[in-house]
C-alpha positions in Angstrom: 9.7 15.2 19.0 8.2 13.5 20.8 6.1 15.9 21.7 5.0 16.7 18.1 4.0 12.6 17.5 1.5 12.9 20.4 0.0 15.9 19.2 -0.6 14.6 15.9 -1.4 10.8 17.4 -4.3 13.2 18.8 -5.3 14.8 15.9 -6.1 11.4 14.1 -9.1 11.0 16.6 -11.1 13.6 15.2 -10.5 13.1 12.3 -10.8 9.6 11.9 -13.8 10.2 14.0 -15.1 12.8 10.6 -14.2 9.6 8.9 -16.0 6.9 10.2 -18.7 9.1 9.5 -18.5 9.3 5.9 -18.1 6.1 5.7 -20.6 5.1 7.5 -23.0 7.3 4.9 -21.5 5.9 2.2 -22.4 2.6 3.0 -25.7 3.5 3.3 -25.9 4.7 0.1 -25.2 1.5 -1.8 -27.7 0.1 -3.0 -29.0 -3.0 -0.4 -27.0 -3.7 3.1 -25.7 -6.7 4.7 -28.6 -8.6 4.6 -28.7 -8.8 0.2 -25.6 -9.8 -0.1 -26.4 -13.2 2.2 -29.7 -14.3 0.6 -31.8 -13.6 -2.7 -34.9 -11.9 -2.1 -36.3 -13.4 -5.0 -36.6 -16.3 -3.6 -37.0 -15.6 -0.1 -40.0 -15.6 1.9 -40.9 -11.8 2.8 -41.7 -12.3 6.4 -38.0 -13.7 7.2 -36.6 -11.1 5.2 -38.2 -8.3 7.4 -37.6 -10.3 11.3 -34.3 -11.0 9.7 -34.1 -7.2 8.8 -35.4 -5.8 12.0 -32.9 -7.9 14.8 -30.6 -6.9 12.8 -30.8 -3.3 13.4 -31.3 -2.1 10.1 -34.8 -0.8 10.5 -33.5 2.0 13.3 -32.6 5.6 12.6 -29.8 6.7 10.8 -28.5 8.1 13.3 -28.9 4.8 16.5 -27.5 2.7 13.7 -24.0 4.9 13.3 -23.5 4.9 17.1 -24.2 1.3 18.0 -21.3 0.3 15.1 -19.4 2.8 15.8 -20.0 1.6 19.3 -18.5 -2.3 18.3 -16.3 -0.8 16.5 -14.0 1.0 19.4 -15.0 -2.2 21.4 -13.3 -4.4 18.7 -15.9 -5.8 17.3 -15.8 -5.4 13.8 -18.6 -7.4 12.2 -19.7 -10.3 11.3 -18.7 -11.1 7.4 -21.6 -12.7 5.7 -19.9 -13.6 2.9 -17.5 -16.0 4.6 -19.8 -16.3 8.2 -17.3 -15.7 10.7 -16.1 -12.3 12.3 -15.2 -9.6 10.2 -12.0 -9.0 12.6 -10.6 -13.1 11.8 -10.6 -12.9 7.7 -8.4 -9.7 7.4 -6.0 -11.0 10.1 -5.9 -13.9 7.4 -5.4 -11.6 4.6 -3.2 -9.2 6.1 -0.1 -11.1 6.4 0.0 -11.6 3.0 -0.2 -7.3 2.1 2.2 -7.2 4.9 4.6 -9.6 2.9 4.2 -8.6 -0.8 4.3 -4.6 0.2 7.8 -5.0 2.6 8.5 -6.6 -0.8 7.6 -4.6 -3.0 8.9 -1.4 -1.3 12.9 -2.9 -0.9 12.7 -4.0 -4.5 11.4 -0.2 -5.2 14.7 0.9 -3.4 17.2 -0.5 -4.2 16.1 -0.7 -8.0 15.3 3.0 -7.1 18.1 3.8 -5.4 20.9 1.6 -7.6 20.1 3.2 -11.2 18.8 6.5 -10.2 22.7 6.6 -8.6 24.1 5.1 -12.4 22.4 7.7 -13.9 22.7 11.1 -12.0 26.1 10.3 -12.2 27.0 9.6 -15.3 24.2 12.0 -16.9 23.1 12.0 -20.5 25.3 8.5 -21.4 23.6 5.8 -23.2 23.0 4.3 -19.6 21.5 7.3 -18.3 19.3 7.5 -22.1 18.3 3.5 -21.3 17.1 4.2 -17.9 15.6 6.9 -18.2 13.0 5.6 -20.8 12.7 2.8 -18.9 11.6 4.7 -16.0 8.6 6.5 -18.6 7.2 3.1 -20.0 7.2 2.1 -16.0 5.0 5.3 -15.6 2.8 5.3 -18.4 2.3 1.0 -18.5 -1.0 1.1 -16.2 -0.3 -1.9 -13.8 -3.4 -4.1 -14.9 -1.8 -3.8 -17.7 1.7 -4.6 -16.4 0.4 -7.4 -14.9 -1.9 -8.7 -17.6 2.0 -8.9 -19.2 4.5 -10.0 -16.5 1.9 -13.0 -16.2 2.3 -14.2 -19.7 6.2 -13.4 -20.4 7.4 -14.9 -16.9 4.7 -17.1 -15.6 3.7 -18.9 -19.3 6.2 -18.6 -21.1 9.6 -18.5 -19.5 7.8 -20.5 -16.8 10.3 -18.5 -13.7 7.9 -17.6 -12.0 3.8 -19.1 -10.3 0.5 -17.1 -11.6 -1.4 -16.9 -8.8 -2.0 -17.7 -5.1 1.3 -18.3 -2.1 2.5 -20.6 -1.6 2.5 -24.1 -3.1 0.5 -26.9 -2.0 1.5 -29.6 0.6 4.3 -27.8 2.1 5.3 -27.8 5.7 3.8 -24.5 7.5 7.4 -23.2 8.5 9.9 -25.0 6.6 12.5 -23.3 4.4 10.9 -24.7 1.6 7.5 -23.3 2.9 9.2 -19.7 2.2 10.9 -20.1 -0.4 7.9 -20.8 -2.1 6.2 -18.0 -0.1 8.8 -15.7 -1.4 8.8 -17.2 -4.9 5.4 -16.2 -5.9 5.6 -12.4 -3.8 8.9 -11.6 -5.9 6.5 -10.9 -9.6 3.7 -9.1 -7.8 5.6 -7.5 -6.1 7.7 -6.2 -8.8 4.7 -5.5 -10.9 3.4 -3.8 -7.2 6.9 -1.0 -7.0 7.3 -0.5 -10.4 6.0 2.8 -11.0 7.1 4.0 -7.4 10.7 2.9 -9.0 10.4 5.0 -11.9 9.3 7.5 -9.9 12.2 6.8 -7.9 14.5 6.7 -10.0 13.6 9.8 -12.2 13.5 12.2 -9.0 17.0 10.8 -7.4 19.0 11.3 -10.8 17.7 14.6 -11.5 18.4 15.3 -7.7 21.7 14.6 -7.9 22.6 16.2 -11.0 21.5 19.5 -9.5 23.1 19.1 -6.1 26.1 18.1 -8.3 26.6 21.9 -9.5 26.1 23.5 -6.0 28.3 25.7 -5.1 29.4 23.5 -2.0 30.1 21.0 -5.1 32.4 24.0 -6.6 33.6 24.2 -3.0 34.5 20.7 -2.5 35.8 19.9 -5.6 38.1 23.4 -5.9 40.0 22.1 -2.6 41.2 18.8 -3.7 38.4 16.3 -2.2 38.1 13.5 -3.8 35.6 12.6 -6.2 34.3 9.7 -4.1 34.2 12.2 -0.7 32.4 14.2 -2.6 29.1 12.2 -3.7 28.7 9.8 -0.9 28.8 12.7 1.8 27.8 16.1 -0.2 25.8 14.7 -3.2 24.3 11.7 -1.8 23.8 12.6 0.8 21.5 16.0 0.1 19.6 13.5 -2.4 18.7 10.1 -0.4 16.7 12.5 1.9 13.8 13.3 0.0 13.4 9.8 -1.0 13.3 8.4 2.3 10.9 10.7 3.5 8.0 8.9 0.5 8.6 5.8 2.9 5.8 7.3 5.3 4.2 7.4 1.5 4.5 3.9 0.7 2.7 2.3 3.1 -0.4 3.7 2.1 0.5 4.0 -2.0 1.3 0.3 -1.3 -1.4 -0.7 0.0 -3.4 0.9 -2.5 -1.5 -0.5 -5.2 -2.5 -4.0 -3.9 -6.2 -4.1 -4.9 -5.6 -4.0 -8.3 -2.4 -6.2 -7.9 -3.7 -9.0 -5.5 -7.0 -9.3 -8.0 -4.6 -9.8 -10.8 -2.4 -11.8 -9.8 -5.0 -14.1 -7.8 -3.3 -13.1 -4.5 -5.4 -13.7 -1.0 -4.6 -10.5 0.8 -6.9 -7.4 2.7 -6.4 -5.5 -1.7 -8.0 -8.5 -3.3 -10.9 -9.1 -0.2 -11.6 -5.0 -0.7 -12.5 -5.7 -3.6 -14.8 -8.9 -3.6 -16.7 -7.3 -0.3 -18.1 -4.5 -2.5 -19.0 -6.6 -5.4 -20.4 -9.2 -2.9 -22.0 -6.4 -0.3 -20.1 -7.4 2.3 -20.5 -4.4 4.6 -18.9 -5.3 7.8 -15.2 -6.0 5.9 -16.1 -3.5 3.7 -16.4 -0.7 6.1 -13.7 -2.3 7.9 -11.1 -1.9 5.8 -12.3 1.1 4.8 -11.5 2.8 7.8 -8.1 0.3 8.4 -7.4 2.3 4.7 -7.8 6.0 5.7 -6.1 4.5 9.7 -2.9 4.1 7.4 -3.0 7.2 5.4 -2.8 9.4 8.4 -0.3 7.2 10.0 2.0 7.1 7.3 1.8 11.4 7.0 2.4 11.0 10.0 5.4 8.9 9.6 6.5 11.5 6.9 7.0 13.8 8.7 9.3 12.5 11.1 10.8 11.4 9.3 12.1 14.1 7.6 13.1 16.1 11.6 15.2 12.6 11.5 17.0 12.2 8.0 17.6 16.0 8.0 18.6 17.9 11.5 17.3 21.3 9.8 14.5 20.5 10.3 12.4 21.4 13.0 9.7 20.0 14.6 8.2 22.3 17.2 
């Protein structure tokens, strides 16, 4: 397992190198440049614009610009955010904890709800409860996250007043205090539920169908014929085999949560890296945009590695040579 993980980590290096070329090329194909996002060309002296482009290296050959950027990137210099006037790494690190909290909360809620509903529906298939859960899941699968977010804000924030509609914490609370963290969790719950809605619905149906399928297999019939108690059959034989694929989805959730946060954070005005990514596109903040794209690419590769490792951890029948 260790050798396999090391090989996969080393294999990420050429993959990230190729991704960096694609990211840099796409950024250069976009109209304008970082300087265009900072100034208004119609109201600025053309001589000043030409001098600044020369100073920033925008007139250099493309390959020189790429090697200069990737060299700085490898050494931890992600460039300067032209919108916020601070290093791109600083603004990303300021937003990253908010997205991590949102993502972890969403994953925890997703797996808890999916496990409870999927287990109930799988153990009592074709009952009224199973049909209600199935109907709710199909609604969750069909409802886009931006539509679910708007409805959630209207119903639970404006109409019922149970949750705040934006921000991460109430104003005036001392950072690190109990009230501060309670407020943060109060702010993150509603967007976390919306963010994990699609995964909850799909995982619930997956677990439910897997439980039903495993309950009909020969080893379960044999256990029942031997007089094994039904509780042991479900916990040891059926659930143990049904949960294995569900656990391995955790690696892919790392990527799915970050990708979905772009829409959810924007709807809830939640200051995380998802909202930062969208604002960097609209404001042509290329340093932040390229840094976040590289980070998302790394998370995709890392999430796939975690998923493959979890296969071998939770299922001893799988061996990675």
